C-alpha positions as CSV (number, residue, x, y, z in Angstrom):
1,M,0.0,0.0,0.0
2,S,1.3,3.4,-0.9
3,T,0.0,6.6,0.7
4,A,2.8,9.0,-0.3
5,S,0.6,10.9,-2.8
6,S,-2.3,11.2,-0.4
7,A,-3.2,14.6,1.1
8,A,-4.0,13.0,4.4
9,P,-3.4,9.5,6.0
10,P,-6.1,6.9,5.5
11,S,-8.9,7.1,8.0
12,L,-9.3,4.3,10.6
13,S,-12.5,3.4,12.3
14,Y,-14.1,0.6,14.2
15,E,-17.6,-0.7,15.0
16,L,-18.8,-1.6,18.5
17,Y,-22.0,-3.2,19.8
18,P,-23.5,-2.1,23.1
19,P,-23.0,-4.6,25.9
20,V,-26.0,-6.8,26.8
21,N,-25.0,-7.6,30.4
22,R,-22.3,-6.8,33.0
23,D,-19.8,-9.4,31.7
24,A,-20.2,-8.1,28.2
25,A,-19.7,-4.6,29.4
26,E,-16.3,-5.4,30.9
27,S,-15.2,-7.0,27.6
28,V,-16.4,-3.9,25.7
29,F,-14.5,-1.5,28.0
30,S,-11.3,-3.6,27.6
31,T,-11.8,-3.4,23.8
32,I,-12.4,0.3,23.9
33,A,-9.2,0.8,25.9
34,A,-7.2,-1.2,23.4
35,L,-8.7,0.5,20.3
36,E,-8.1,3.9,21.8
37,T,-4.3,3.4,21.6
38,T,-4.6,3.4,17.8
39,D,-6.1,6.9,17.6
40,P,-9.0,6.0,15.3
41,D,-10.9,8.8,13.6
42,Y,-14.2,7.5,15.0
43,V,-15.8,4.5,16.6
44,S,-19.3,3.6,15.4
45,V,-21.9,2.4,17.9
46,T,-24.8,0.2,16.6
47,Y,-28.4,1.1,17.3
48,S,-31.1,-1.5,16.9
49,G,-33.2,-4.1,18.6
50,S,-35.2,-3.8,21.8
51,P,-35.6,-0.5,23.7
52,A,-33.1,-1.9,26.3
53,R,-30.5,-2.5,23.6
54,R,-31.1,1.0,22.2
55,N,-30.7,2.5,25.6
56,A,-27.4,0.6,26.0
57,S,-26.3,2.2,22.7
58,L,-26.9,5.7,24.1
59,E,-25.1,4.8,27.3
60,L,-22.1,3.5,25.4
61,I,-22.0,6.7,23.3
62,E,-22.1,8.8,26.4
63,H,-19.3,6.7,27.9
64,L,-17.1,7.3,24.9
65,I,-17.6,11.0,25.0
66,R,-17.2,11.5,28.7
67,N,-14.5,9.0,29.5
68,T,-12.3,8.5,26.4
69,R,-10.7,10.4,23.5
70,L,-12.7,8.4,21.0
71,R,-15.2,10.1,18.7
72,P,-18.5,8.2,18.5
73,L,-20.3,7.8,15.2
74,A,-23.9,7.1,16.3
75,H,-25.9,4.7,14.2
76,L,-29.5,5.8,13.7
77,T,-32.2,3.7,12.1
78,C,-35.6,5.0,10.9
79,V,-37.6,1.7,10.8
80,G,-40.4,1.8,13.4
81,E,-39.7,5.5,14.3
82,S,-41.8,8.6,13.9
83,R,-40.5,11.9,12.6
84,D,-40.8,13.4,16.1
85,S,-38.9,10.5,17.8
86,L,-36.1,10.8,15.3
87,Q,-35.9,14.5,15.7
88,N,-35.6,14.2,19.4
89,L,-32.9,11.5,19.1
90,I,-30.8,13.6,16.7
91,R,-31.1,16.6,19.1
92,H,-30.1,14.3,22.0
93,F,-27.0,13.2,20.0
94,V,-26.0,16.9,19.4
95,S,-26.5,17.7,23.1
96,L,-24.3,14.8,24.1
97,G,-21.5,16.0,21.8
98,V,-22.0,13.5,18.9
99,R,-20.8,15.0,15.6
100,G,-21.3,12.1,13.3
101,V,-24.3,9.9,12.5
102,L,-24.6,6.8,10.4
103,A,-28.0,7.0,8.8
104,L,-29.6,3.6,8.1
105,R,-33.0,2.3,7.3
106,G,-32.7,-0.6,9.6
107,D,-34.2,-4.1,9.4
108,L,-37.9,-4.4,8.6
109,P,-40.1,-6.1,11.1
110,A,-40.7,-9.8,10.6
111,D,-44.4,-9.2,10.8
112,P,-45.5,-7.4,7.6
113,G,-48.4,-5.9,9.6
114,Q,-46.2,-4.1,12.1
115,W,-45.7,-0.4,11.8
116,C,-42.6,0.5,9.8
117,G,-42.4,4.1,10.7
118,E,-42.7,7.4,8.8
119,F,-39.5,7.1,6.8
120,P,-39.3,4.1,4.5
121,F,-35.8,4.9,3.2
122,A,-32.5,6.2,4.7
123,R,-32.4,9.2,2.4
124,Y,-35.4,10.7,4.2
125,L,-33.5,10.2,7.5
126,I,-30.5,12.1,6.0
127,E,-32.7,15.0,5.1
128,L,-34.2,15.1,8.6
129,I,-30.6,15.1,10.1
130,R,-29.8,18.1,7.9
131,E,-33.0,19.9,9.0
132,V,-32.2,19.4,12.7
133,E,-28.6,20.4,12.1
134,A,-29.7,23.7,10.7
135,D,-31.5,24.4,14.0
136,H,-28.3,23.8,15.9
137,T,-25.7,25.9,14.1
138,A,-24.6,27.6,17.3
139,A,-24.2,24.3,19.2
140,L,-22.2,22.9,16.3
141,A,-20.0,26.1,16.2
142,G,-21.2,26.8,12.7
143,G,-20.1,23.3,11.5
144,R,-22.0,20.3,10.3
145,L,-22.7,16.8,11.4
146,G,-20.8,14.1,9.4
147,V,-23.4,11.8,7.9
148,G,-22.4,8.4,6.8
149,V,-24.5,5.8,5.0
150,A,-24.3,2.1,4.0
151,A,-23.1,0.8,0.6
152,Y,-23.4,-2.7,-0.7
153,P,-20.6,-4.4,-2.7
154,M,-23.1,-7.2,-3.4
155,R,-26.8,-6.7,-4.2
156,H,-28.9,-5.9,-1.1
157,P,-31.1,-9.0,-0.3
158,E,-34.2,-6.8,-0.8
159,S,-33.0,-5.0,-3.9
160,P,-34.0,-5.8,-7.5
161,S,-30.5,-5.4,-8.7
162,F,-27.0,-4.2,-7.9
163,E,-27.5,-1.3,-10.2
164,H,-30.5,-0.2,-8.1
165,D,-28.3,-0.2,-5.0
166,V,-25.9,2.1,-6.8
167,E,-28.7,4.5,-7.6
168,V,-29.9,4.4,-4.0
169,L,-26.3,5.3,-2.9
170,L,-26.4,8.3,-5.3
171,A,-29.8,9.4,-3.9
172,K,-28.3,9.3,-0.4
173,E,-25.4,11.5,-1.5
174,R,-27.8,14.0,-3.0
175,S,-29.8,14.0,0.3
176,G,-26.7,15.1,2.1
177,A,-24.5,12.1,2.9
178,N,-20.8,12.7,3.3
179,Y,-19.4,9.2,2.9
180,A,-20.4,5.6,2.8
181,I,-19.2,2.5,4.6
182,T,-19.7,-0.9,2.9
183,Q,-21.4,-3.9,4.2
184,V,-19.0,-6.8,4.8
185,Y,-17.7,-8.6,1.7
186,F,-15.3,-11.4,1.0
187,Q,-14.0,-10.9,-2.5
188,A,-11.7,-8.0,-3.2
189,G,-13.2,-7.5,-6.6
190,E,-16.6,-6.8,-5.2
191,Y,-15.3,-3.5,-3.7
192,T,-13.6,-2.6,-6.9
193,N,-16.8,-3.2,-8.8
194,L,-18.8,-1.1,-6.4
195,V,-16.5,1.8,-6.6
196,Q,-16.3,1.7,-10.4
197,A,-20.0,1.4,-10.8
198,S,-20.7,4.2,-8.3
199,R,-18.3,6.6,-9.9
200,R,-19.8,5.9,-13.3
201,A,-23.3,6.7,-11.9
202,G,-22.1,10.0,-10.4
203,V,-21.4,9.1,-6.8
204,S,-18.5,11.2,-5.6
205,I,-18.4,10.7,-1.8
206,P,-15.7,8.4,-0.3
207,I,-16.7,4.7,-0.1
208,I,-14.9,3.1,2.9
209,P,-14.4,-0.6,2.9
210,G,-15.9,-2.4,5.9
211,V,-13.9,-5.6,6.7
212,I,-13.8,-8.0,9.6
213,P,-11.1,-10.5,10.7
214,L,-13.1,-13.6,11.2
215,N,-11.6,-16.3,13.4
216,S,-14.2,-19.0,13.4
217,L,-16.5,-20.8,10.9
218,P,-19.6,-20.4,13.2
219,R,-19.1,-16.7,13.3
220,L,-18.7,-16.5,9.5
221,N,-21.9,-18.4,9.1
222,R,-23.8,-16.2,11.6
223,L,-22.5,-13.1,9.8
224,S,-23.7,-14.5,6.5
225,K,-27.1,-15.1,7.9
226,M,-27.3,-11.6,9.4
227,T,-26.2,-9.8,6.3
228,G,-27.4,-12.1,3.5
229,V,-23.9,-12.1,2.1
230,A,-22.8,-15.6,1.0
231,P,-19.6,-16.7,2.9
232,D,-16.4,-17.1,0.9
233,P,-16.0,-20.9,0.4
234,I,-12.2,-20.7,0.4
235,L,-12.2,-18.8,3.7
236,A,-14.8,-21.1,5.2
237,H,-12.8,-24.2,4.3
238,A,-9.6,-22.6,5.7
239,L,-11.3,-21.9,9.0
240,E,-12.9,-25.3,9.2
241,T,-9.7,-27.2,8.5
242,A,-7.4,-25.0,10.6
243,G,-5.6,-26.9,13.4
244,S,-5.7,-24.3,16.1
245,D,-7.3,-21.1,17.3
246,A,-4.0,-19.3,16.5
247,E,-4.1,-20.5,12.9
248,R,-7.8,-19.5,12.6
249,H,-6.8,-16.1,14.0
250,R,-4.1,-15.7,11.4
251,I,-6.4,-16.8,8.6
252,G,-9.0,-14.2,9.5
253,V,-6.4,-11.4,9.9
254,D,-4.7,-12.2,6.6
255,A,-8.1,-12.2,4.8
256,A,-9.0,-8.8,6.2
257,V,-5.6,-7.3,5.4
258,N,-5.8,-8.5,1.8
259,L,-9.2,-6.9,1.4
260,A,-8.0,-3.6,2.9
261,R,-4.8,-3.5,0.8
262,R,-6.8,-4.1,-2.4
263,A,-9.2,-1.4,-1.4
264,F,-6.4,1.1,-0.8
265,G,-5.1,0.2,-4.2
266,D,-8.6,1.1,-5.6
267,G,-8.3,4.5,-3.9
268,A,-10.1,3.9,-0.6
269,A,-9.8,6.8,1.7
270,G,-9.7,4.6,4.8
271,V,-10.8,1.3,6.4
272,H,-13.6,0.5,8.8
273,L,-13.2,-2.6,10.9
274,Y,-16.2,-4.6,12.3
275,T,-14.8,-5.7,15.6
276,F,-17.6,-7.8,17.1
277,N,-16.3,-6.3,20.3
278,D,-13.1,-8.3,20.0
279,H,-10.1,-6.0,19.5
280,R,-7.4,-8.6,19.0
281,G,-7.9,-9.3,15.3
282,S,-8.5,-5.6,14.5
283,L,-5.3,-4.6,16.1
284,D,-3.3,-7.2,14.2
285,V,-4.9,-6.0,10.9
286,I,-3.8,-2.4,11.7
287,E,-0.3,-3.6,12.5
288,H,0.0,-5.4,9.2
289,L,-1.4,-2.5,7.2
290,E,1.1,-0.2,8.9
291,L,-1.3,2.8,8.9
292,P,0.2,6.1,10.1
293,R,-1.6,6.7,13.4
294,T,0.4,9.3,15.3
295,R,-1.4,12.4,16.7
296,S,0.7,14.7,14.5
297,D,-0.6,12.9,11.4
298,L,-4.2,13.5,12.2
299,T,-5.6,16.8,10.9
300,N,-9.3,17.1,11.4
301,T,-10.0,13.7,9.8
302,W,-13.4,13.4,11.4
303,A,-16.1,12.0,9.1
304,I,-13.5,10.9,6.5
305,R,-12.6,14.5,6.0
306,A,-15.7,14.7,3.8
307,A,-18.0,17.2,5.7
308,V,-17.8,20.7,4.3
């Protein structure tokens, strides 16, 4: 990987899940402490599920702001929410000190008869974020919230086509998105194809590859079921036939490193690591990538340096 011609070093970010119990909380706090040493540009915090899980997300965001140097990127989903509830939540984020939001539609309810909320697509949520932002210019010191969105290297399970997904990404940019983070993918060419198709369609925002160092076959299969992304058969076979946990760890790290290096070769502005609240693999990926992470190298890289 070469970054000599870049105006700024590649961005680095991680994703965390809110803890579900006391034991999980201790693990998350240990992971946070380890990730903090790498000076990431931001740490995203997922937001979904039951009201208890959502409250846990808000508590984790508040912990990051009050007790660490980490900048939280707050996930926000619009499924099942009213306009008023979303407005209040965005305002709450601003009051906490959040300066970045990942705007997502969220998973549709299993029961088709359940209420899906007032906003059927993420682009409407982005527009609402920008409306609320305009009312908080003073609190934001005249700046803007960094708004990220999801991008899909492979066709979204509910989409009619990959080309439709690219058009959706373009609509999100036009609604005010600053950058995109990809869903997990396993073939390097999938990211290449996404970037090329998106640029041809007129998408200009940075598209950050989301990768994960997977260290077990059951986790790979769970991830595939959650995302609808078919697991890589070569990776699955390697994990299944590995002779030790150490070998499985190495296999997962190598696979993630290869994806990130190829993405940097395709012009990626940074890398986003899905941690599953386990910092060990992510730290090894960063070490192999040799990303410049000294404080002097970081010059206002919040929100992929895309917010204007």
